[in-house]
KEBA-382139 format. One record per residue: residue in three letters; residue number from 1; x, y, z of N, C-alpha, C, O in turn. Coordinates in Angstrom, 2 decimals. Example, Ala and Ser with C-alpha at 12.3 -4.5 7.8 and 13.67 -1.06 7.14 Angstrom:
# KEBA-382139
   r   k   neast  nnorth     nup  caeast canorth    caup   ceast  cnorth     cup   oeast  onorth     oup
 ALA   1   13.19   -5.69    7.80   12.30   -4.50    7.80   13.20   -3.30    7.80   14.24   -3.32    8.46
 SER   2   12.85   -2.25    7.08   13.67   -1.06    7.14   12.90    0.03    7.87   13.41    1.14    8.04
END
This chain:
# KEBA-382139
   r   k   neast  nnorth     nup  caeast canorth    caup   ceast  cnorth     cup   oeast  onorth     oup
 UNK   1   97.45   79.65   97.65   97.94   79.19   98.96   96.80   79.20   99.96   96.14   80.22  100.16
 UNK   2   96.59   78.09  100.57   95.50   77.93  101.53   96.06   78.21  102.93   96.53   77.29  103.60
 UNK   3   96.02   79.46  103.35   96.55   79.85  104.65   95.52   79.49  105.72   94.37   79.90  105.65
 UNK   4   95.96   78.73  106.72   95.08   78.36  107.83   95.71   78.84  109.13   96.93   78.83  109.29
 UNK   5   94.86   79.25  110.07   95.33   79.91  111.28   95.22   79.01  112.50   94.21   78.34  112.71
 UNK   6   96.29   79.02  113.31   96.28   78.32  114.59   95.44   79.08  115.61   94.88   78.47  116.53
 UNK   7   95.35   80.37  115.46   94.55   81.24  116.32   94.37   82.57  115.64   95.02   82.85  114.64
 UNK   8   93.49   83.39  116.18   93.19   84.68  115.57   93.28   85.84  116.56   92.92   86.97  116.22
 UNK   9   93.75   85.57  117.79   93.72   86.59  118.83   94.94   87.47  118.87   96.01   87.12  118.36
 UNK  10   94.77   88.63  119.49   95.89   89.52  119.77   96.64   89.00  120.99   96.22   88.03  121.62
 UNK  11   97.75   89.66  121.32   98.55   89.23  122.47   97.75   89.23  123.76   97.98   88.41  124.64
 UNK  12   96.79   90.16  123.88   95.99   90.28  125.09   94.61   89.66  124.94   93.69   89.97  125.71
 UNK  13   94.46   88.79  123.95   93.21   88.07  123.74   93.52   86.58  123.63   93.31   85.98  122.58
 UNK  14   94.02   85.97  124.72   94.45   84.57  124.64   93.31   83.59  124.38   93.56   82.46  123.96
 UNK  15   92.08   84.00  124.63   90.96   83.10  124.39   90.87   82.67  122.93   90.35   81.59  122.64
 UNK  16   91.36   83.50  122.02   91.31   83.17  120.59   92.63   82.62  120.08   92.75   82.36  118.88
 UNK  17   93.62   82.43  120.97   94.90   81.88  120.55   95.76   82.90  119.82   95.26   83.91  119.33
 UNK  18   97.05   82.62  119.77   97.97   83.52  119.06   97.70   83.49  117.56   97.39   82.44  117.00
 UNK  19   97.84   84.64  116.93   97.67   84.73  115.49   98.93   84.23  114.81   99.85   85.00  114.52
 UNK  20   98.97   82.95  114.56  100.03   82.28  113.80   99.33   81.44  112.74   98.20   80.99  112.96
 UNK  21   99.98   81.22  111.62   99.31   80.55  110.50  100.23   79.51  109.88  101.44   79.52  110.11
 UNK  22   99.64   78.62  109.09  100.41   77.56  108.44   99.87   77.33  107.03   98.73   77.65  106.71
 UNK  23  100.75   76.77  106.19  100.30   76.22  104.92  101.32   75.18  104.46  102.46   75.16  104.93
 UNK  24  100.90   74.33  103.55  101.76   73.27  103.02  101.93   73.48  101.52  100.98   73.80  100.81
 UNK  25  103.14   73.27  101.08  103.43   73.28   99.64  104.17   71.99   99.33  105.31   71.80   99.74
 UNK  26  103.49   71.09   98.60  104.03   69.75   98.37  104.30   69.12   99.74  103.38   68.98  100.53
 UNK  27  105.56   68.75  100.03  105.86   68.14  101.33  106.59   69.11  102.25  107.23   68.69  103.22
 UNK  28  106.50   70.39  101.97  107.11   71.42  102.81  106.02   72.09  103.65  104.94   72.42  103.15
 UNK  29  106.30   72.27  104.93  105.35   72.86  105.87  105.87   74.22  106.30  107.01   74.33  106.76
 UNK  30  105.05   75.25  106.16  105.43   76.62  106.48  104.61   77.11  107.67  103.39   76.91  107.72
 UNK  31  105.28   77.76  108.61  104.65   78.31  109.80  104.91   79.81  109.82  106.07   80.23  109.74
 UNK  32  103.87   80.60  109.91  104.00   82.05  109.95  103.88   82.50  111.40  102.78   82.61  111.94
 UNK  33  105.03   82.75  112.02  105.16   83.09  113.44  104.85   81.88  114.32  104.15   80.95  113.92
 UNK  34  105.40   81.93  115.54  105.33   80.76  116.43  105.20   81.25  117.87  106.15   81.17  118.64
 UNK  35  104.02   81.74  118.22  103.78   82.32  119.54  103.63   81.28  120.64  103.88   80.10  120.43
 UNK  36  103.20   81.75  121.81  103.14   80.88  122.99  102.26   79.66  122.78  102.54   78.59  123.32
 UNK  37  101.19   79.80  122.01  100.24   78.71  121.86  100.51   77.82  120.65   99.82   76.82  120.46
 UNK  38  101.50   78.15  119.83  101.69   77.45  118.56  102.21   76.02  118.74  101.67   75.09  118.13
 UNK  39  103.23   75.83  119.56  103.83   74.50  119.68  102.81   73.47  120.16  102.79   72.34  119.68
 UNK  40  101.96   73.86  121.10  100.94   72.94  121.59   99.96   72.50  120.53   99.37   71.43  120.63
 UNK  41   99.78   73.33  119.50   98.88   72.98  118.39   99.59   72.12  117.35   98.94   71.35  116.63
 UNK  42  100.92   72.24  117.26  101.62   71.66  116.13  102.40   70.39  116.42  102.66   69.61  115.50
 UNK  43  102.79   70.14  117.67  103.79   69.12  117.95  103.41   67.73  117.42  104.28   66.96  117.03
 UNK  44  102.10   67.41  117.39  101.67   66.11  116.89  100.84   66.21  115.62  100.18   65.25  115.22
 UNK  45  100.88   67.38  114.97  100.15   67.55  113.72  100.79   66.71  112.62  102.01   66.75  112.46
 UNK  46  100.01   65.95  111.86  100.60   65.16  110.78  101.26   66.01  109.71  102.20   65.55  109.05
 UNK  47  100.80   67.23  109.53  101.42   68.11  108.54  102.83   68.49  108.97  103.75   68.55  108.14
 UNK  48  103.01   68.76  110.26  104.31   69.12  110.81  105.22   67.89  110.93  106.36   67.92  110.48
 UNK  49  104.71   66.84  111.52  105.51   65.64  111.77  105.95   64.99  110.46  107.07   64.50  110.35
 UNK  50  105.07   64.98  109.46  105.36   64.29  108.22  106.07   65.10  107.16  106.41   64.56  106.10
 UNK  51  106.31   66.38  107.41  106.93   67.24  106.39  108.41   66.92  106.22  109.10   66.61  107.19
 UNK  52  108.88   66.98  104.99  110.31   66.79  104.74  111.11   68.03  105.07  112.31   67.95  105.35
 UNK  53  110.47   69.18  105.05  111.12   70.46  105.37  110.12   71.34  106.10  108.97   71.46  105.68
 UNK  54  110.57   71.96  107.20  109.74   72.89  107.96  110.43   74.25  107.96  111.62   74.34  108.26
 UNK  55  109.69   75.29  107.64  110.21   76.66  107.66  109.31   77.51  108.54  108.09   77.52  108.37
 UNK  56  109.91   78.23  109.48  109.18   79.17  110.32  109.57   80.58  109.89  110.74   80.96  110.01
 UNK  57  108.63   81.35  109.40  108.87   82.74  109.01  108.44   83.65  110.15  107.28   83.64  110.56
 UNK  58  109.37   84.44  110.65  109.10   85.33  111.78  108.91   86.76  111.28  109.74   87.28  110.53
 UNK  59  107.82   87.38  111.71  107.60   88.78  111.36  108.29   89.72  112.33  108.80   90.77  111.94
 UNK  60  108.32   89.34  113.61  109.02   90.10  114.63  109.11   89.24  115.89  108.66   88.10  115.90
 UNK  61  109.67   89.80  116.95  110.08   88.98  118.09  109.26   89.20  119.35  109.75   88.91  120.44
 UNK  62  108.05   89.70  119.25  107.17   89.74  120.41  106.71   88.33  120.78  106.67   87.43  119.93
 UNK  63  106.37   88.15  122.07  106.12   86.80  122.58  105.00   86.06  121.86  105.09   84.85  121.66
 UNK  64  103.95   86.78  121.46  102.86   86.08  120.79  103.22   85.69  119.36  102.39   85.12  118.64
 UNK  65  104.45   85.99  118.96  104.94   85.60  117.63  106.14   84.67  117.69  106.44   84.00  116.70
 UNK  66  106.83   84.61  118.84  107.99   83.71  118.95  108.01   82.92  120.26  108.99   82.25  120.55
 UNK  67  106.94   83.00  121.06  106.98   82.49  122.42  107.25   81.00  122.58  107.79   80.59  123.60
 UNK  68  106.89   80.18  121.58  107.20   78.74  121.69  108.15   78.28  120.58  108.25   77.08  120.31
 UNK  69  108.84   79.23  119.95  109.78   78.88  118.89  110.89   77.96  119.39  111.25   77.00  118.72
 UNK  70  111.43   78.26  120.57  112.51   77.43  121.12  112.04   76.00  121.33  112.78   75.06  121.04
 UNK  71  110.84   75.82  121.84  110.30   74.47  122.05  110.12   73.75  120.72  110.43   72.56  120.60
 UNK  72  109.62   74.47  119.72  109.42   73.86  118.40  110.74   73.40  117.81  110.83   72.29  117.27
 UNK  73  111.77   74.24  117.90  113.08   73.88  117.35  113.66   72.68  118.09  114.13   71.73  117.46
 UNK  74  113.63   72.71  119.42  114.19   71.61  120.21  113.47   70.30  119.92  114.12   69.27  119.71
 UNK  75  112.16   70.33  119.90  111.39   69.12  119.63  111.67   68.61  118.22  111.84   67.41  118.01
 UNK  76  111.73   69.53  117.26  112.00   69.13  115.88  113.35   68.43  115.77  113.47   67.40  115.11
 UNK  77  114.35   68.98  116.42  115.71   68.45  116.28  115.91   67.17  117.08  116.39   66.17  116.55
 UNK  78  115.55   67.19  118.34  115.89   66.08  119.23  114.89   64.92  119.18  115.26   63.78  119.45
 UNK  79  113.65   65.20  118.84  112.64   64.14  118.80  112.36   63.69  117.37  112.31   62.49  117.09
 UNK  80  112.16   64.64  116.46  111.80   64.30  115.09  113.00   64.20  114.15  112.88   63.67  113.05
 UNK  81  114.15   64.70  114.59  115.33   64.66  113.73  115.27   65.63  112.57  115.88   65.39  111.52
 UNK  82  114.54   66.72  112.74  114.41   67.73  111.69  115.22   68.97  112.05  115.18   69.44  113.19
 UNK  83  115.94   69.48  111.08  116.67   70.73  111.25  115.89   71.81  110.51  116.06   72.00  109.31
 UNK  84  115.02   72.52  111.24  114.10   73.44  110.58  114.80   74.74  110.21  115.85   75.08  110.75
 UNK  85  114.20   75.45  109.28  114.71   76.76  108.88  113.93   77.85  109.60  112.71   77.77  109.73
 UNK  86  114.65   78.85  110.06  114.04   80.02  110.69  114.31   81.22  109.79  115.45   81.65  109.65
 UNK  87  113.26   81.76  109.19  113.38   82.90  108.30  113.13   84.19  109.07  112.05   84.39  109.63
 UNK  88  114.12   85.04  109.09  113.99   86.38  109.67  115.13   87.22  109.09  116.27   86.76  109.09
 UNK  89  114.84   88.43  108.61  115.88   89.21  107.93  117.06   89.60  108.82  118.13   89.91  108.30
 UNK  90  116.88   89.60  110.14  117.92   90.12  111.04  118.51   89.02  111.91  117.89   87.97  112.13
 UNK  91  119.72   89.27  112.42  120.39   88.34  113.32  119.76   88.34  114.71  120.11   87.49  115.54
 UNK  92  118.86   89.26  114.98  118.25   89.31  116.31  117.50   88.02  116.65  117.40   87.66  117.82
 UNK  93  116.98   87.34  115.64  116.32   86.05  115.90  117.31   85.04  116.44  116.99   84.28  117.35
 UNK  94  118.51   85.02  115.89  119.56   84.12  116.36  119.98   84.50  117.78  120.17   83.63  118.63
 UNK  95  120.12   85.79  118.02  120.51   86.25  119.36  119.46   85.85  120.40  119.81   85.45  121.51
 UNK  96  118.19   85.96  120.04  117.13   85.55  120.96  117.21   84.06  121.27  117.10   83.66  122.43
 UNK  97  117.41   83.25  120.25  117.50   81.81  120.46  118.75   81.45  121.26  118.73   80.49  122.03
 UNK  98  119.84   82.19  121.07  121.03   81.99  121.91  120.67   82.18  123.38  121.06   81.37  124.23
 UNK  99  119.95   83.24  123.68  119.57   83.53  125.07  118.63   82.46  125.63  118.59   82.23  126.84
 UNK 100  117.89   81.80  124.75  116.99   80.73  125.18  117.70   79.38  125.30  117.09   78.38  125.67
 UNK 101  119.00   79.37  125.00  119.77   78.14  125.12  119.64   77.19  123.96  119.94   76.00  124.10
 UNK 102  119.20   77.68  122.81  119.05   76.83  121.63  120.35   76.85  120.83  120.75   77.90  120.32
 UNK 103  120.99   75.70  120.72  122.23   75.60  119.96  121.98   75.89  118.49  120.94   75.53  117.94
 UNK 104  122.95   76.55  117.87  122.75   76.96  116.48  122.71   75.79  115.51  122.20   75.93  114.40
 UNK 105  123.25   74.63  115.90  123.18   73.48  115.00  121.79   72.85  114.97  121.54   71.97  114.15
 UNK 106  120.90   73.29  115.85  119.55   72.71  115.91  118.62   73.27  114.84  117.54   72.73  114.62
 UNK 107  119.02   74.34  114.18  118.17   74.99  113.18  119.06   75.70  112.18  120.28   75.77  112.37
 UNK 108  118.47   76.22  111.15  119.22   76.99  110.16  118.55   78.35  109.97  117.39   78.42  109.55
 UNK 109  119.28   79.40  110.28  118.74   80.75  110.10  118.95   81.18  108.66  120.05   81.08  108.12
 UNK 110  117.87   81.67  108.03  117.96   82.20  106.67  117.36   83.60  106.67  116.22   83.78  107.08
 UNK 111  118.12   84.61  106.21  117.60   85.98  106.20  116.64   86.26  105.05  115.90   87.25  105.09
 UNK 112  116.65   85.42  104.03  115.72   85.57  102.92  115.44   84.20  102.32  116.20   83.25  102.53
 UNK 113  114.36   84.11  101.59  113.96   82.82  101.03  113.31   83.07   99.68  112.15   83.48   99.59
 UNK 114  114.08   82.82   98.62  113.54   83.02   97.28  114.43   82.29   96.28  115.62   82.08   96.52
 UNK 115  113.82   81.91   95.15  114.57   81.31   94.06  115.19   79.98   94.43  114.89   79.40   95.47
 UNK 116  116.06   79.50   93.56  116.85   78.33   93.84  116.05   77.08   94.17  116.44   76.31   95.05
 UNK 117  114.95   76.87   93.48  114.17   75.67   93.70  113.20   75.74   94.86  112.60   74.73   95.22
 UNK 118  113.04   76.91   95.47  112.10   77.05   96.58  110.66   76.89   96.08  110.31   77.36   95.00
 UNK 119  109.84   76.23   96.89  108.44   76.03   96.52  107.68   77.35   96.51  106.82   77.58   95.67
 UNK 120  108.01   78.22   97.46  107.45   79.57   97.51  108.57   80.53   97.89  109.60   80.11   98.42
 UNK 121  108.37   81.81   97.62  109.36   82.81   98.00  108.73   83.81   98.96  107.53   84.07   98.92
 UNK 122  109.58   84.37   99.81  109.15   85.35  100.81  109.94   86.64  100.58  111.17   86.64  100.64
 UNK 123  109.23   87.71  100.32  109.85   89.04  100.21  109.50   89.84  101.46  108.33   90.13  101.70
 UNK 124  110.52   90.18  102.24  110.26   90.92  103.48  109.96   92.38  103.17  110.56   92.99  102.29
 UNK 125  109.02   92.93  103.92  108.61   94.34  103.79  108.66   94.95  105.18  107.95   94.50  106.08
 UNK 126  109.47   95.98  105.37  109.54   96.64  106.67  108.22   97.35  106.96  107.70   98.07  106.11
 UNK 127  107.69   97.14  108.17  106.41   97.73  108.54  106.55   98.49  109.86  107.49   98.27  110.62
 UNK 128  105.60   99.38  110.12  105.56  100.14  111.37  104.68   99.42  112.38  103.49   99.18  112.14
 UNK 129  105.28   99.07  113.52  104.51   98.42  114.58  104.80   99.11  115.91  103.92   99.75  116.49
 UNK 130  106.03   98.98  116.40  106.47   99.64  117.62  107.79  100.34  117.35  108.49  100.02  116.38
 UNK 131  108.14  101.29  118.21  109.32  102.10  117.97  110.63  101.40  118.34  111.69  101.79  117.86
 UNK 132  110.57  100.37  119.18  111.81   99.77  119.69  112.13   98.43  119.04  112.95   97.67  119.57
 UNK 133  111.52   98.12  117.91  111.79   96.86  117.24  111.53   97.00  115.74  110.52   97.58  115.34
 UNK 134  112.44   96.47  114.93  112.22   96.43  113.49  111.32   95.24  113.18  111.60   94.11  113.59
 UNK 135  110.23   95.50  112.46  109.23   94.47  112.20  109.00   94.34  110.70  109.25   95.27  109.93
 UNK 136  108.52   93.18  110.30  108.38   92.88  108.89  107.03   92.24  108.59  106.47   91.51  109.40
 UNK 137  106.52   92.54  107.40  105.49   91.74  106.78  106.16   90.96  105.66  107.34   91.16  105.37
 UNK 138  105.40   90.09  105.02  105.96   89.31  103.91  104.99   89.29  102.74  103.78   89.12  102.91
 UNK 139  105.54   89.47  101.54  104.83   89.12  100.32  105.25   87.69   99.97  106.42   87.43   99.70
 UNK 140  104.30   86.79   99.99  104.57   85.37   99.79  104.07   85.00   98.39  102.91   85.21   98.06
 UNK 141  104.98   84.44   97.59  104.66   84.20   96.18  104.82   82.73   95.82  105.79   82.08   96.21
 UNK 142  103.84   82.23   95.08  103.92   80.91   94.45  103.70   81.13   92.96  103.39   82.25   92.55
 UNK 143  103.86   80.11   92.14  103.58   80.31   90.71  102.15   80.76   90.43  101.88   81.36   89.39
 UNK 144  101.22   80.46   91.37   99.81   80.78   91.14   99.41   82.17   91.61   98.54   82.79   91.00
 UNK 145  100.02   82.66   92.69   99.53   83.91   93.26  100.57   84.52   94.20  101.57   83.91   94.56
 UNK 146  100.27   85.78   94.59  101.06   86.50   95.58  100.10   87.01   96.65   99.04   87.56   96.34
 UNK 147  100.49   86.82   97.92   99.68   87.33   99.02  100.56   88.18   99.92  101.78   88.09   99.88
 UNK 148   99.92   89.00  100.75  100.64   89.82  101.73  100.19   89.43  103.12   98.99   89.34  103.39
 UNK 149  101.17   89.20  104.00  100.92   88.85  105.40  101.60   89.90  106.27  102.81   90.07  106.20
 UNK 150  100.82   90.60  107.08  101.33   91.80  107.75  102.16   91.52  108.99  103.01   92.34  109.35
 UNK 151  101.95   90.37  109.66  102.48   90.26  111.02  101.73   91.26  111.88  100.51   91.19  112.00
 UNK 152  102.46   92.18  112.48  101.84   93.29  113.23  102.27   94.60  112.58  103.46   94.88  112.47
 UNK 153  101.32   95.40  112.15  101.64   96.64  111.44  100.50   97.63  111.56   99.33   97.27  111.45
 UNK 154  100.86   98.90  111.80   99.85   99.95  111.90   99.16  100.19  110.57   97.96  100.46  110.51
 UNK 155   99.93  100.09  109.49   99.43  100.44  108.17   99.79   99.34  107.17  100.75   98.60  107.38
 UNK 156   99.03   99.26  106.11   99.40   98.44  104.96  100.33   99.30  104.10   99.94  100.40  103.71
 UNK 157  101.54   98.83  103.79  102.46   99.65  102.99  101.82  100.08  101.67  101.06   99.33  101.05
 UNK 158  102.14  101.30  101.24  101.54  101.85  100.02  101.78  100.94   98.82  100.89  100.77   97.98
 UNK 159  102.98  100.36   98.73  103.28   99.49   97.59  102.37   98.26   97.59  101.97   97.79   96.53
 UNK 160  102.05   97.76   98.77  101.16   96.60   98.87   99.74   96.99   98.48   99.07   96.26   97.75
 UNK 161   99.28   98.15   98.96   97.93   98.62   98.61   97.79   98.74   97.09   96.80   98.27   96.52
 UNK 162   98.77   99.37   96.45   98.66   99.59   95.01   98.71   98.27   94.25   97.97   98.09   93.28
 UNK 163   99.57   97.35   94.66   99.65   96.05   93.98   98.37   95.24   94.19   97.93   94.51   93.30
 UNK 164   97.77   95.37   95.37   96.51   94.68   95.63   95.40   95.24   94.75   94.64   94.48   94.15
 UNK 165   95.29   96.55   94.68   94.21   97.17   93.91   94.37   96.93   92.41   93.38   96.87   91.69
 UNK 166   95.62   96.79   91.95   95.83   96.51   90.52   95.77   95.02   90.21   95.75   94.63   89.04
 UNK 167   95.74   94.18   91.24   95.53   92.75   91.04   96.74   91.86   91.10   96.61   90.65   90.97
 UNK 168   97.94   92.43   91.31   99.13   91.57   91.35   99.34   90.92   92.72  100.09   89.95   92.82
 UNK 169   98.69   91.43   93.74   98.59   90.75   95.03   97.13   90.35   95.19   96.24   91.19   95.11
 UNK 170   96.89   89.06   95.43   95.51   88.57   95.40   94.80   88.70   96.74   93.58   88.89   96.78
 UNK 171   95.55   88.60   97.85   94.93   88.64   99.17   95.82   89.39  100.15   97.04   89.43   99.99
 UNK 172   95.20   89.98  101.15   95.91   90.65  102.24   95.43   90.05  103.56   94.23   89.91  103.80
 UNK 173   96.39   89.70  104.41   96.11   89.28  105.79   96.66   90.37  106.69   97.88   90.56  106.77
 UNK 174   95.78   91.08  107.38   96.17   92.28  108.13   95.70   92.19  109.58   94.54   91.88  109.85
 UNK 175   96.62   92.46  110.51   96.23   92.55  111.92   95.32   93.77  112.08   95.61   94.86  111.60
 UNK 176   94.21   93.55  112.77   93.15   94.56  112.80   92.56   94.67  114.20   92.04   93.70  114.74
 UNK 177   92.65   95.86  114.77   92.06   96.11  116.08   90.71   96.80  115.91   90.55   97.68  115.07
 UNK 178   89.75   96.39  116.72   88.47   97.09  116.73   88.60   98.41  117.47   87.97   99.40  117.10
 UNK 179   89.43   98.41  118.52   89.65   99.62  119.31   91.14   99.92  119.33   91.94   99.11  119.80
 UNK 180   91.51  101.09  118.84   92.90  101.54  118.86   93.00  102.76  119.76   92.17  103.66  119.68
 UNK 181   94.02  102.79  120.61   94.21  103.92  121.51   94.89  105.09  120.83   94.90  105.20  119.60
 UNK 182   95.46  105.97  121.65   96.13  107.16  121.12   97.44  106.82  120.42   97.93  107.59  119.60
 UNK 183   98.01  105.65  120.73   99.28  105.24  120.13   99.09  103.86  119.50   99.52  102.85  120.07
 UNK 184   98.45  103.81  118.35   98.11  102.52  117.75   99.34  101.73  117.32  100.33  102.30  116.85
 UNK 185   99.27  100.42  117.48  100.34   99.53  117.04   99.84   98.54  116.00  100.62   97.75  115.46
 UNK 186   98.56   98.56  115.71   97.96   97.65  114.73   97.04   98.44  113.81   96.65   99.57  114.11
 UNK 187   96.71   97.84  112.68   95.70   98.43  111.83   94.36   98.44  112.55   94.18   97.72  113.54
 UNK 188   93.44   99.22  112.06   92.10   99.27  112.66   91.06   99.00  111.59   91.32   99.15  110.40
 UNK 189   89.88   98.62  112.03   88.79   98.37  111.09   88.42   99.65  110.35   88.18   99.62  109.14
 UNK 190   88.39  100.76  111.06   88.08  102.05  110.41   89.11  102.36  109.32   88.76  102.84  108.24
 UNK 191   90.38  102.10  109.62   91.45  102.37  108.66   91.26  101.53  107.40   91.36  102.05  106.29
 UNK 192   91.00  100.24  107.57   90.83   99.38  106.40   89.62   99.80  105.57   89.67   99.78  104.34
 UNK 193   88.54  100.19  106.24   87.36  100.65  105.50   87.66  101.92  104.71   87.06  102.15  103.66
 UNK 194   88.58  102.74  105.22   88.86  104.02  104.57   89.70  103.87  103.31   89.67  104.75  102.45
 UNK 195   90.46  102.78  103.18   91.37  102.68  102.03   90.99  101.60  101.03   91.49  101.59   99.91
 UNK 196   90.11  100.67  101.43   89.76   99.59  100.51   88.28   99.65  100.14   87.42   99.61  101.02
 UNK 197   87.97   99.74   98.84   86.58   99.74   98.40   85.87   98.46   98.83   86.49   97.41   98.97
 UNK 198   84.59   98.56   99.05   83.83   97.42   99.56   83.95   96.20   98.66   83.96   95.07   99.16
 UNK 199   84.04   96.40   97.36   84.08   95.27   96.44   85.37   94.46   96.56   85.44   93.33   96.07
 UNK 200   86.40   95.02   97.20   87.67   94.31   97.36   87.81   93.62   98.72   88.75   92.85   98.92
 UNK 201   86.92   93.88   99.63   87.14   93.49  101.03   87.05   91.99  101.27   87.57   91.50  102.27
 UNK 202   86.40   91.26  100.39   86.34   89.81  100.59   87.69   89.15  100.36   87.85   87.95  100.63
 UNK 203   88.66   89.92   99.88   90.02   89.40   99.71   90.98   89.96  100.77   92.19   89.79  100.68
 UNK 204   90.42   90.61  101.77   91.19   91.12  102.91   90.74   90.37  104.15   89.57   90.38  104.51
 UNK 205   91.70   89.72  104.80   91.40   88.86  105.94   91.96   89.49  107.20   93.17   89.66  107.34
 UNK 206   91.08   89.82  108.12   91.47   90.48  109.37   91.87   89.42  110.39   91.21   88.39  110.54
 UNK 207   92.96   89.69  111.10   93.49   88.74  112.09   94.01   89.53  113.28   93.95   90.76  113.31
 UNK 208   94.53   88.80  114.28   95.08   89.44  115.48   94.00   90.29  116.16   94.23   91.46  116.49
 UNK 209   92.84   89.69  116.35   91.66   90.42  116.82   91.73   90.66  118.32   92.07   89.76  119.09
 UNK 210   91.39   91.89  118.74   91.41   92.21  120.17   90.15   91.74  120.89   90.10   91.77  122.12
 UNK 211   89.14   91.33  120.15   87.93   90.69  120.68   87.32   89.91  119.52   87.74   90.05  118.38
 UNK 212   86.34   89.10  119.83   85.74   88.29  118.76   84.63   89.09  118.08   83.47   89.03  118.48
 UNK 213   85.01   89.83  117.06   84.02   90.61  116.31   83.93   90.13  114.86   83.78   90.92  113.93
 UNK 214   84.02   88.82  114.69   83.96   88.26  113.35   82.61   88.50  112.67   82.55   88.64  111.45
 UNK 215   81.54   88.56  113.44   80.23   88.86  112.83   80.23   90.25  112.21   79.66   90.46  111.14
 UNK 216   80.87   91.21  112.87   80.96   92.57  112.33   81.81   92.58  111.07   81.47   93.26  110.10
 UNK 217   82.92   91.85  111.07   83.77   91.78  109.88   82.97   91.21  108.70   83.09   91.70  107.57
 UNK 218   82.19   90.20  108.98   81.35   89.61  107.92   80.36   90.64  107.39   80.15   90.74  106.18
 UNK 219   79.75   91.40  108.29   78.79   92.43  107.87   79.46   93.50  107.01   78.84   94.03  106.08
 UNK 220   80.72   93.81  107.32   81.45   94.84  106.58   82.01   94.33  105.26   82.54   95.10  104.46
 UNK 221   81.89   93.03  105.02   82.33   92.47  103.75   83.73   91.92  103.74   84.23   91.54  102.68
 UNK 222   84.40   91.86  104.90   85.77   91.35  104.94   85.77   89.82  104.97   84.83   89.19  105.44
 UNK 223   86.86   89.25  104.46   87.01   87.80  104.49   87.28   87.32  105.91   87.81   88.06  106.74
 UNK 224   86.92   86.07  106.18   87.16   85.47  107.48   88.27   84.44  107.35   88.19   83.52  106.53
 UNK 225   89.31   84.59  108.15   90.45   83.69  108.09   90.03   82.28  108.48   89.21   82.09  109.38
 UNK 226   90.59   81.31  107.80   90.26   79.90  108.02   91.11   79.34  109.15   92.32   79.57  109.21
 UNK 227   90.48   78.60  110.06   91.20   77.98  111.16   91.80   76.66  110.73   91.26   75.96  109.87
 UNK 228   92.92   76.32  111.35   93.71   75.14  110.97   92.98   73.85  111.28   92.42   73.67  112.36
 UNK 229   93.01   72.94  110.32   92.47   71.59  110.48   93.63   70.62  110.31   94.03   70.36  109.17
 UNK 230   94.16   70.06  111.38   95.29   69.12  111.25   94.97   68.00  110.27   93.90   67.38  110.32
 UNK 231   95.92   67.76  109.40   95.71   66.74  108.38   95.19   67.29  107.08   95.42   66.70  106.02
 UNK 232   94.48   68.42  107.14   94.05   69.07  105.90   95.23   69.74  105.23   95.32   69.81  104.01
 UNK 233   96.15   70.25  106.07   97.45   70.67  105.58   97.54   72.07  105.03   98.65   72.57  104.84
 UNK 234   96.44   72.73  104.76   96.55   74.04  104.14   97.27   73.96  102.81   98.00   74.88  102.45
 UNK 235   97.06   72.87  102.06   97.83   72.67  100.84   97.36   73.60   99.75   96.16   73.72   99.49
 UNK 236   98.29   74.26   99.11   97.94   75.25   98.10   97.94   74.66   96.70   97.77   75.40   95.73
 UNK 237   98.12   73.35   96.55   98.06   72.74   95.23   96.64   72.25   94.95   96.38   71.71   93.87
END
């Protein structure tokens, strides 16, 4: 799966855009979170406009992850005639869209996505981010590989670490702060260095950056997330 990013910044680093990502599988377009800056990047993208099916997978409901979701749904339904799927394990996503005035017939909420002819499957993994919201990462599987996408999480779950080190998960995309305070809400570079051997780090992609320290990530051996190229599609075939 060729995951491409609309932005790589944290919520308080708007210069780098919201950390939301996309990929294409056949004629299906997948969006991983839909923050404030996402709709402006996607509304005229040929990958989005031309897709037969659009799925938005939400990790949690902070603004930099859902801030333009309502606009995306409305535009998809009323302008493009698409009824997109919104993947989130909880009904809170529906409740949020209700408060935003989005009619439920404009989209389809799915709490899970696997099997039954799906191009890829999403296995939700509960993660620690903040105390007042249940948050999720996803193990995303295709016939070729399995990857882990953290959303926002202080730690990589132990099950994900072990599967990555044994080779059944090929890549990890982890939100990573260069500076973490006394009450961390994201993973840190020091933390990742402490649990992953250097030889594995080129398969770990740091995202949700609180500043642009990509040169340091490169020096430490970590992979660099690819930025979205409209029309390239992030196709994993």
